[in-house]
N, C-alpha and C positions, 0 to 999 in steps of 0.2 A: 203712804202705802207701805206695808210691811214687806221685809226682805224674803220671807220664805213662802207665803202663800201663793197660789197661782193667780195669774191676772183675772180680775173680774171685769165684767162689761163696763162698770163704772169708771174703771181705771182708764179706759180708752177715750181719747179725746173725742168730743161730740161729733166732729166732722169726718171721722174715719170711719168708713163703711165698708171697706175692702182693702185688698193689698195694693200697693203701688203698681201702676201699670207699666213703669219704666224706671231705669236707674236714676234719670234725672228727677222723676217724682219721688223716688225713694229719698234722694238727698234733700230735696225741698221738705219732705214731711219729717225727716230727722231734725232739720234745722229748726222747724216749728215747735217741736216738743222737747228739744234737748234741755233747755233751762228747768223744765218742770219734773225731770226724772229724779228719783232718789239716788243716793250715792253709788250703788253697785251697778245700777242700770246706766247712770251717767258714765261710769268708768267703762262699762261694755260698749256704750254708744260712741264715746271718745276714740276707743281703739278701732271699732269697725269703720268709723267715718274716715280714720286715717289710713285704712287698709282695705278699701273696698275691693281691690283686685284680688284679695285673698279669699272672699267668700265663695267664689265659683269653685275653688280647689281645696278648701279646708273642711275639716269635720267640725262638729260643734265643740269637741274637746279641744282641738287645736285652737280655735277662736277664743275659747274660755281660757286657755293657758296663756294666750298672748295678751288678753285683757286682765289677766290675774283676777278672774271672777269664776265662781262655780258654773258648770254648764246649764244649770236651771236658770241662771241670770241671762244666758244667751237666748234660751227658749222663750223667756218672758220678754226680752227685748223684741224678738220676732214677732210675738203676738201683740204687742203694744203698737208696733208699726202697722199691724193690719193683716199680717200673715197668719195662716193656720199653724204654722211651724217653721222649723229651720229649713226643711226640704223645700218649701215653697218659696221662701226667700232665696235660697241657693239657685233654684231654677230660674229666677229672674235674671240673676247675674250670669248663669250659664248661657242662657239665650242671648244675652247682650254680647257676650264673648263669640258666640257661634251664630252668624247672621242667618244660617239656614240656607245653604246653597241648594238649588234644585238638583233632582237626580238627573243622570246622563240622558235618559229618554227625553225628558222635558227639556233639556238644553238643546239637543238635536231638533226637537220640534219647534222650538223658539227660533233657531237659526234658519229653518226652512221657512217658517212664517215670515221671517224678516228678509227674505229674498237674498240669502247669503250666495246663492249661485253656484258656480262650478268650483272644483277643487283648486283651481288657480286663484279664483277670487278669495276662497277661504284662507289660502297660504298668504295672500297679500294682506288679509285682515290680521292674521296672527303676526306677520312680520311687523307691521304697524304697531300692534300691541307691545311686541317685544322692544321695538325701537323706543317707544314712549317709557317703558319700564327702565330701560337703560339709561335714557336721558334724565330721568327723575332721580335715579340712583345717583348718577354723576353729580347732581346738584345738592343732593341731600345726605351723602355719606358722612358719617361721623368719624373723622380721622383719629380722634382720640380714642374712641371705643374700639376702632379697628386695631390700633396699636396695642391697646390693653388686651384684646382678644389674643393677638399673636403672642404677647408676653405670657399669658396664662398657658396657651397650648404648647409653645416652645419649650416651657420649663417643666412639662409633665413627664413622668416615666412612661405612661401610656395615655393616649387619647381615646376616650370611649365615644364613639360617634353613634348617635341615635336620631333617627327621623323616619317616621312611618306614613303610610298612605301617600299623599301627594308629595311629602317631603323625602320619600324613600329614594327617589332617583338622586336627589342632591347627597343624601347621607352615603349612598353607595359609591357615588362618584368621589366624594371626599376621602372615604377608605381607600379607594384604588389610588388616589394621588398621593396620599400619605405612605402608602406601601412602596410606590415607585420612588419616593424621596427619602426612604429609609427612616420614616417617622413611625415609631410603634404605635399602633392603632388597632382597635377592635370595633367591628360593626355590630351593633345591637339590632337584629333584624326582625325579631319577635316571631321568628319560626318555631312551631310547635307550642306557642303562647309562653315561651321561656323569655324572661327579661335579662338574665345574666347579671342581675345586680350584685351578686356575690363575687363577680370578677373584679369589682372595684377594689383598688388598694390604695394605701396611703401614697401621696405624691402623684396620683393620677389625676386626670381632668376629664370633664364631660363636655362634648360639644353637641348640644340639643337644637333640633331643627323641627319646628312646627308652625303652621299657619291655620287660621280660622278655616273650618271648625277644628279646634285643637285637639291633638292626639292625647288621650288620657294616659297611654302607656308611655309617651315621651315625658309628660309632665310628672308622672310617677317616678321614673328613673332619675329626672333632674332633682326632684324633691328628696329622694333617698340619698343622692350624692351630696346634697347640700346639707343633710342631716349628719352625714359622715365627716363633714369638714372639708369636702373636695371642692375645688372651684368649678364652676359652670359657666360655659360661654353659651349664650343664647343666639340663635339665627332665627328670627321671627318677623312678623309682618308689622307690629305696631308697639308702641310702649304700653299699651293697655293689655298686651298678651299676658295670660296668666303665667306664662313661662318666665316673665321678667322678675317676679318675686323670688325665684330661686336662683338668679343669676348674678355673676360677678362682672361680666361684660356682655353688653347687649348690643347685637347688630340688627337693625331694622331694615328690611328690603321691601320697597313698594313694588307691586306687580299689577300692570293694567290687564283686565280681562277682557275677552271678546266673547259675547254670548254666554257668559258665566263659565267659560273655560279660561283658566288663568295660565298665563305664560309663566315659565320659569327662567326666562332669559336673564333677568337681573340677579336672581338668586344663584344661578350657576356662575355668573360672573364674579360675584362676591365670594363664593365658594372656592373658586380656583385661585383667586387672588389671596384668600386666607391660607390655603393649604401651601401654596408656593412660598408665601412669606414665612410661615411656620418652618417649612423645610430649610429655607435660607438661614433662618435665625438659629437653627440647630446645626448649621454647617453641612447640611445634606446635599 
């Protein structure tokens, strides 16, 4: 198969009739065809197989640069896997990262349908969800990653805190505690659609907070900081979070939900511990 012409139907394996339906199917299909790909497509495939977490948040040009192939090779790779193009492949991975939480009216309807009962009963359920989240955090916390995060943030001239949507209460609380502990910090709140990325300076660090469905604004600021050579600390929900690829220290926090409403109990506990440890390390 030549390196320049667009893919022809004959290039596609006989059993591929449509795009993969899941990330697992994508990996299985890639494994099946890998040995039969020409050099540049094999080079592209090897890079993407090792960096599937980047597909959801990268452009064609970024993936091509990472694989050291022209963008046309990435497009051909997508089509050989059965996708119509890069956008369709990226959509598969974005949907995998964002499980699709129901809207709030649906959540309330489900709670009523489940017989949630009185406000007191609801409170008891949310307390239980918070208790389970805290217990899971106590058992799963990565002490090395936490110490690494403290080291990064305590050594920064200014800590840039970003967390939007559900993560905003955590981000604003961190900014408040940093202020009280005399830690120079800036809250990136997205007001007026301003991301304040030009406030980033050498020797600063970014503390980025996001959970599924992940905030594109938070990912963009973390990516920009990484491109400038600044360290990024991630506070997120899982190691498959797209934020992980931009981060130097990664703190994952499990949260148990009730009725698709997710508690922030464990996340707030992690945030206050992190802020106090940073303040203590700076001598605040």
